[in-house]
N, C-alpha and C positions, 0 to 999 in steps of 0.2 A: 910899713912894707906889706905888700899884697900877699895873702895866703893863697895856697894852690886853688882852694875852693872859688876864691874871688876871681882868679886869673881864669878858671874854667867858665865861670859866669860871663865874664867879659867876652871871651872868645866865642862862647855860644851866641851872645848879642851880636858880635861882629858877623857870624856867620847868617844869623837870620836877616841882618841888614842886607847883606850881600844878595841873599836869596830874593829879596824884594825886587832887586833890579835883574833877576834872572828869570822872573816868571815866564814860562813858556805858555803856549795855547793848549798843550795836551791835556791839561786838567779840564778843559771844558768839552772834551770829547768822549763819549760813552765808550765802554768796552764793546757794545753792540755795533757802534760804528767801525771800531778796528776790525771786528768779525767780518763786517760786511765788506771791508777793503780787501779781506783775504779772498773773496769770491771773484771768480772769473766769470764776468757776466757780458757776453757780446751784445752790444747795443746796436740795433739795426739803424737807428737815427745817426750814428756816427759813420755808418758805412757809405760806399759809393754805389749809386744805382739800386740801392735798396737789397744789396747782397753783402754779407758780412763774410770776409774771408782772412783766415789766420792759420798759422802752423803751430801745433801745440805738441808736447811730449808727454805721455802718461808716465808718472814716476812711482817707484816703490814706496811704500810708507816706512820710513826709517824708525819710527817709533813702535811700530807693531807690523813687521814684514808679513805676517799671516793675514793681514787684513789690508789688502791694496786698495779697498774701497769701503765706504760705508753705504749700506743699502737700507732704506726705510721706506715705509708705505705712509702716505700723507694725504690728508683731505684738504682741498683748496675750496674755501667757502666765501661767501659775501654776506656780510651783516646786512639783513633785509630793512633794518631800521636807518642805518647810517650810510649804507652802500659801501662800507669800508670792507676791503678784502683781508682775508686773514687765513691761516693755516694751522692745522693741529696735526700732530703725529699720531698715527693709529696705535692705540695701546697693544694691539696684537704683536708689534714689533718685539715686544718684550713679554710676550706670551700673557698677556692680561686681556680680560674681557673688554670690548669695545662696543658702546651702544650704537655707534654709527654702522660699524660692521654688522651688528645684529639686526639691524633695521634693514640694511642692503639684502642679508640673506633671507630675512623674513619676507620681504615684498618681491624679490627676485625669483623665489621659489613658489609663489602664490599662483594659483590657477586662475585668479581673478585679473582681468586685463588691467582694470582700475589700478589695483594694488602693485602690479608689475611696473605701472608707470611710476610709481612713488620711488622705486629702487635706484632710478637715475640721480635722484638727489643725494645719494649716499655712496656714490662710487668714489674709490680712492685711487690714486696714482702711486707709481714707485718712482722714487728719486735715488740717484746714485751720486756720490761724492768721491772724487779722486784728486791727487795731487797732480798737477800738471806744470811743466816748464814752459813759459810763453816764448817760442823760438822767433817768431815772426807776427807782427800785428800792426799794420800801417794804420789802423783806425784808432789805436791806442799805443802809440810808440813808447810812452813812457814805462809801460809794464813789461816790455821786451826783457827777457833774460832774469825774469822773477819767477818765483814759484807760487802758484795760486791754487785755491780749491775750486775744482770745476764740477758744477752740478749738471747732470745730464739724465736722460731717460732712458727707455726701454730700446729705441732705436740704436743709440751709440753703444749701449751695452751689447746689443747683439752683434754689433760690428766688431767689438772686442772678442766676444765669444767665437765669432767666424774666424779670426786670426788664430785662436787657439785650436780650432777644429777643422781647419781647411783641408780638403780632400784634393784640391788642385795644385796649390802651392805648398811649400814648406811651412809647417806649422810655425808660428812666431808668437812669442809672448810680448805683447805691447808694453808690460811693466819691466821688462829686462832692460837694464841700463846699457848693456853692451849690444846685445842683438835684438832690440826692440825696433820698432818703426815709428817715425814721426806721423802725426795725424793732421790731415788737411781738413779744416773745420771750414764748412761752408754753411751759413745760416740764410734763409730766405723766409719770406712770409707767405703762408698758404692758408687761406681761409681765415685770416686774422691771428694765425698761430706761428710760432717759429718752426721751421721745418729744417731737417738735417739730411734729407735724402741725398743731397750731392756730397756729403762729407765722406772721407774715405782714408784709409791708411796708406801712406806712400809705398811704392813696390819694394824699395830695397831696405833692408835692415842697415842700422847705423847706431853707432855709440852716442851717448849723451855728450853734449858740449859744455864744457866748463871754462869760463874766462876765454872764450874763442878758441879752446883746444879740445878736440874730440879725446875722451879718456881711452886709455888702452888697458889690456889685460896685465898690467903690472901691479905689484903689491903697492907701490908708490900712488898709482892712479886710483886704486881701489880705496886706500885711505882717503885720499883727496876727496873722492865721490862721497864717502860716508860723512865726512865732516860738511862737505857742501850741503848735503840733505838734512843733516841734523841741524845745522845753524840757519838754514832758510826755509824749512818746511812748516807751515801752520800745523796744527793739531786737528786730525779728523775727528777726534773725540767730540769737539765743540759741534759736531753736525749728526750725533747720534740721537736716538730717541729722547725727547724731553717731555716730562709730565705736564699735564694741562694745570694752568694756572687756574685761580677761581674766576678771573676775568673772563678767560677763555671758555671755561666750562659753562658760565652763564652764557656766552655769545652762541656756543654750540647748541645749547636747548632753546635759545631764542631763535636760531635758525630752524631747528627741528619744528618749532611751534608754528612757524610761517609756512613751511612748505607741505605740512600735513594737515588734513582736516582734523577737527577737534575730536572726532570718535576715535582716530588713532593716537591722539595725544594721551588719551586715557590709559592707553596700553603702555606707556613709556616707564611708568613707575616700577613695573615688574621687571623690566630691563635694567633699570638703573640700580636695583638692589644687588645685582650680579657685578656691577662695576664699582660698587662701594662709594656711590654718590647719593647723598641723602634725599628722601623724597621732598623734604621741606625745601631744599635748594632748587629741586627741579620745578616744583609747584610755584615757588617764588618766581623763578626765571619766566615761567608760562604766563602767570597772572600779571607781572609787571609789565609784560609786553601786550597783554590782551588788548588794551584800549588802542595800542598802536596799530594793531593788524588791520583795522578798518582803514587807516590812512596809507599804509604801505603794504601792498599785496604783491605776491611774486609772480607778476605778469611778464616780466622781461626774462628771456632765457639769460641774459648775461649775468645775472645774479646767482644762477644755479651751478652746481657742481660740475667741474670739468670731467670728461670721461676718463677712466683709468687706462694705463697701459697694460699690455699683457704681462702677467707676472711669471717670472721664471726663477730658479734656484740661485742661491748664493754662491761666490767663490770662498772657499774655505781656507785653503793653504797657500802660502808662498814658501816661507822659510821658518825655521824654528827659532832662530836667535839672531838679532842684529849684529852681534859680535862674532857670528860663525864666519869661518872663510867662505861658506856657500854664499852669504849675502854679498861679500866683498868680491866675490866672482861675478856677481850680477847675474847669477843663473837662477831663475825662478823656476823651480822643477814642476811638479805636478799640481795643476789648478784644476780640481774636479768641479763639474758642472752635474 
């Protein structure tokens, strides 16, 4: 007669056997790929006549209503050895010293024309990340009615700010679920860069649509909205500042080494002490790539840093608690700039 332990072992073996025939493909895809699928990235190659058009709706952040978006400063660089593009977050996002920022300020404030030219290699750009509902996108119809993370720059941020500070029309909060406005996204290519100048908010406020029905100002619909956002929204926390990995640190110093003359590189150690990166690592990065510098010179502007956008202040407040009636009412009160 089988004991309970023997029965458990047999059941466990049966379960394992069944699992062999239920193996999916999910295990072969990294979490990074999942994160990339959260991003809404308009691809001009999918568009008609080189113009990408879509209608999206900015959404409140259900997990932290005080933070409707993530703002961070980013350096977009290209490895001079491999030609690989990469980005690093500026440590100043979390009030830490940044050698790239230090170099920019050092050279930008110089009275020497030659040194001022070095500053352009260390400009940073600002990126914003918000949750959006894809309302219409004929270029990518599979993602319609989903919630994605939309990365945008200063131009679209200024459009949002303009809705909140309008002196001509009624002030509108784009993140308001009941009285916000849909956003007509138009992306074109200008000087080989994506351009958003033709994008705009639609003229009339309207409520968010869930399952084909606009939400109303009722308790039932407010709860429906809350659950919809909670169940379908990616976390914006994934897009906040990330510390440099050892590999990226080496890439950054390799980049510095290749865009600056040797006399300037000798000054880096002093800056690195402030950023808590060892001189040994810096010198190693510089020396390891020294022999390569003769093969790969920074002649092409395409390997250089993109110019940064205008920097402005962050939005700080929306609501105090996701469980408050204020959130369910969809009224996002004072958003200071």
